[in-house]
Legacy VTK file of the C-alpha trace (Angstrom):
# vtk DataFile Version 3.0
C-alpha trace
ASCII
DATASET POLYDATA
POINTS 230 float
-0.033 0.021 0.124
1.254 3.511 -0.716
1.332 4.516 2.886
3.375 1.722 3.944
5.868 2.383 0.853
6.443 5.792 1.979
6.835 4.787 5.597
9.524 2.210 4.689
11.589 4.721 2.413
11.191 7.387 5.208
12.598 4.965 7.798
15.300 3.683 5.442
16.776 7.081 4.843
16.433 8.399 8.347
18.254 5.039 9.483
20.911 5.741 6.909
21.384 9.219 8.192
21.672 7.973 11.730
18.906 10.504 12.836
16.935 8.278 15.218
13.475 6.411 15.092
10.384 7.534 13.135
7.093 7.395 15.237
4.068 6.523 13.597
2.417 9.717 15.300
5.202 11.958 13.796
4.887 10.140 10.354
1.063 10.659 10.160
1.325 14.223 10.796
4.325 15.218 8.645
2.837 12.836 5.553
-0.604 14.525 5.995
1.197 17.993 5.884
3.285 16.828 2.925
-0.029 15.738 0.813
-1.782 19.301 1.863
1.422 21.126 0.586
1.497 18.994 -2.440
-2.312 19.313 -3.391
-1.793 23.296 -3.193
1.308 23.095 -5.365
-0.541 21.280 -7.850
-3.484 23.779 -7.646
-0.807 26.594 -8.377
1.046 24.771 -11.039
-2.155 24.016 -12.948
-3.214 27.912 -12.580
0.365 28.994 -13.819
0.156 26.918 -16.796
-3.370 27.985 -17.480
-2.402 31.604 -17.351
0.461 31.095 -19.707
-1.717 29.292 -22.192
-4.195 32.287 -22.161
-1.341 34.593 -23.110
-0.167 32.141 -25.823
2.941 31.337 -24.079
2.576 27.329 -23.880
3.783 25.094 -26.243
3.121 21.280 -26.573
5.523 20.229 -23.721
4.080 22.628 -21.164
0.407 21.459 -22.149
1.377 17.909 -21.712
3.045 18.834 -18.202
-0.201 20.673 -17.173
-2.265 17.429 -18.119
0.055 15.427 -15.985
-0.635 17.683 -13.024
-4.220 17.647 -13.485
-4.303 13.927 -13.576
-2.592 14.081 -10.164
-5.171 16.630 -8.825
-8.136 14.588 -10.312
-7.437 12.064 -7.469
-9.276 14.633 -5.188
-11.929 15.675 -7.466
-15.284 15.227 -5.936
-19.000 15.865 -7.117
-22.008 16.713 -4.960
-25.721 17.549 -5.955
-27.010 20.354 -3.871
-30.343 22.278 -3.599
-30.311 26.117 -3.398
-32.115 27.586 -0.664
-34.875 30.399 -1.285
-32.323 33.108 -2.124
-30.470 30.835 -4.681
-27.683 30.470 -2.465
-25.318 27.238 -1.996
-23.485 26.303 0.928
-20.037 25.198 -0.109
-19.221 21.587 1.170
-17.054 21.585 4.084
-14.399 19.362 2.585
-13.988 21.497 -0.682
-10.533 23.280 -0.940
-11.196 24.494 -4.728
-14.195 24.910 -6.540
-13.859 23.362 -10.126
-17.400 23.911 -11.922
-21.118 24.672 -10.869
-23.795 23.512 -13.151
-27.512 23.802 -13.190
-29.953 21.079 -13.456
-29.925 21.519 -17.234
-26.269 20.889 -17.352
-25.089 24.531 -17.963
-22.153 25.894 -16.034
-22.691 28.718 -13.981
-19.968 31.506 -15.096
-18.004 32.259 -11.883
-17.353 36.298 -11.390
-14.273 37.112 -9.713
-15.665 40.145 -8.028
-18.731 41.619 -6.942
-18.264 44.432 -9.519
-18.140 41.890 -12.301
-21.198 40.176 -10.805
-23.392 43.509 -10.798
-22.346 44.147 -14.288
-23.137 40.912 -15.637
-26.655 40.425 -13.861
-28.808 42.297 -16.551
-27.579 39.739 -19.211
-27.909 36.563 -17.289
-30.492 33.866 -18.002
-31.040 30.303 -17.192
-28.833 29.506 -20.235
-26.104 32.131 -19.101
-26.383 31.867 -15.197
-23.993 33.395 -13.133
-22.274 32.915 -9.686
-20.034 34.408 -6.902
-18.653 33.376 -4.041
-18.729 34.952 -0.605
-16.919 33.038 2.264
-18.394 29.539 2.280
-21.603 30.539 0.292
-21.908 30.802 -3.310
-24.926 33.173 -4.685
-26.293 32.211 -8.072
-28.206 34.474 -10.597
-30.853 34.331 -11.938
-32.284 33.482 -8.519
-34.865 30.576 -7.902
-36.575 29.775 -4.985
-34.886 26.338 -5.130
-32.912 24.658 -7.914
-30.748 21.714 -8.057
-27.156 22.205 -8.671
-24.022 19.876 -9.327
-20.791 21.303 -7.712
-17.477 19.608 -8.443
-14.589 20.510 -6.269
-11.258 19.554 -5.197
-11.508 18.194 -1.548
-9.272 18.110 1.418
-7.166 15.031 1.641
-7.887 12.432 4.214
-5.827 12.214 7.214
-3.714 9.078 6.648
-3.279 6.575 9.414
-0.279 4.198 9.339
-1.514 1.531 11.722
0.540 -1.447 13.394
1.032 -4.058 15.994
4.246 -4.119 18.356
5.753 -7.359 17.999
9.194 -8.245 19.863
9.414 -4.386 20.327
8.810 -3.644 16.610
6.276 -1.852 14.971
4.608 -3.861 12.098
2.315 -2.615 9.664
-1.081 -3.862 10.183
-3.719 -2.260 7.712
-6.642 -4.439 9.165
-7.285 -2.039 11.728
-10.549 -0.182 11.536
-8.779 3.256 11.699
-6.244 2.717 8.990
-6.279 5.306 6.134
-4.108 4.910 3.201
-1.894 7.902 1.865
-4.546 10.175 0.079
-2.462 10.880 -3.112
-2.202 9.794 -6.666
0.365 6.725 -6.819
2.793 8.524 -8.837
3.235 11.052 -5.905
5.286 8.417 -3.848
8.840 9.824 -4.075
7.705 13.584 -3.938
5.821 12.977 -0.716
8.870 10.871 0.584
10.890 13.840 -0.024
8.451 16.244 1.692
8.115 14.082 4.509
12.029 13.667 4.885
12.568 17.608 4.975
10.171 17.584 7.829
12.532 15.178 9.494
15.458 17.545 8.578
16.646 15.346 5.814
17.266 17.051 2.407
17.176 14.467 -0.716
16.180 14.804 -4.237
13.600 12.414 -5.964
16.456 10.759 -7.939
18.757 10.126 -4.987
15.686 8.428 -3.413
15.050 6.040 -6.408
18.867 5.002 -6.424
18.859 4.190 -2.714
15.302 2.638 -2.715
16.511 0.470 -5.488
19.522 -0.605 -3.695
17.747 -1.521 -0.452
15.051 -3.496 -2.289
17.829 -5.571 -3.991
19.291 -5.969 -0.457
16.064 -7.266 0.740
15.410 -9.484 -2.104
18.864 -11.278 -1.361
18.130 -11.611 2.361
14.962 -13.140 1.565
16.312 -15.648 -0.753
19.173 -16.500 1.637
16.671 -17.276 4.629
LINES 1 231
230 0 1 2 3 4 5 6 7 8 9 10 11 12 13 14 15 16 17 18 19 20 21 22 23 24 25 26 27 28 29 30 31 32 33 34 35 36 37 38 39 40 41 42 43 44 45 46 47 48 49 50 51 52 53 54 55 56 57 58 59 60 61 62 63 64 65 66 67 68 69 70 71 72 73 74 75 76 77 78 79 80 81 82 83 84 85 86 87 88 89 90 91 92 93 94 95 96 97 98 99 100 101 102 103 104 105 106 107 108 109 110 111 112 113 114 115 116 117 118 119 120 121 122 123 124 125 126 127 128 129 130 131 132 133 134 135 136 137 138 139 140 141 142 143 144 145 146 147 148 149 150 151 152 153 154 155 156 157 158 159 160 161 162 163 164 165 166 167 168 169 170 171 172 173 174 175 176 177 178 179 180 181 182 183 184 185 186 187 188 189 190 191 192 193 194 195 196 197 198 199 200 201 202 203 204 205 206 207 208 209 210 211 212 213 214 215 216 217 218 219 220 221 222 223 224 225 226 227 228 229
């Protein structure tokens, strides 16, 4: 499982650097912090590439890179069906970090205004086929207003807090995912080494992904040889 692979790599590098033991509590905290940081980075990177594309500054290479970021971020993409209140307002889901798209029950996307001034300017031209929305804190106001309407909202959700669960056997902590409170690392599988780097930094160790790949490969070979000789 992803969380155990990250845990083993982190322990390997910390033991190599003679930094002491990694406690599960510290690891869970640092991993969750690292996942949140990476999620924010992905949102920023996608916005950066989109801004470049809007200015005609992106080529095929950057476009492919942006798609790669989107694939990683889509791991957190969620969809909820919501009914607006009598004032045409939506309460944003508590797990939402970044609003992706809002659609009415006809499948028409609301144009998300960036400012209240923009919202007021465009309101006279808004229709059910050209609806508007604007965010105020944890509330989204829609226009034209309806007493109630069904709305689909897609958003990037908060990462689930990971929990590397274990049993203590002969004084050693051994991974046991059968616990009811086990939670795997909530990230795209390709983010494994990126998260290892970020967790290690929180333990005071600075490595690059290529260094992690090399050491992890060497460690895996050693473990395989030991298993063959036992």
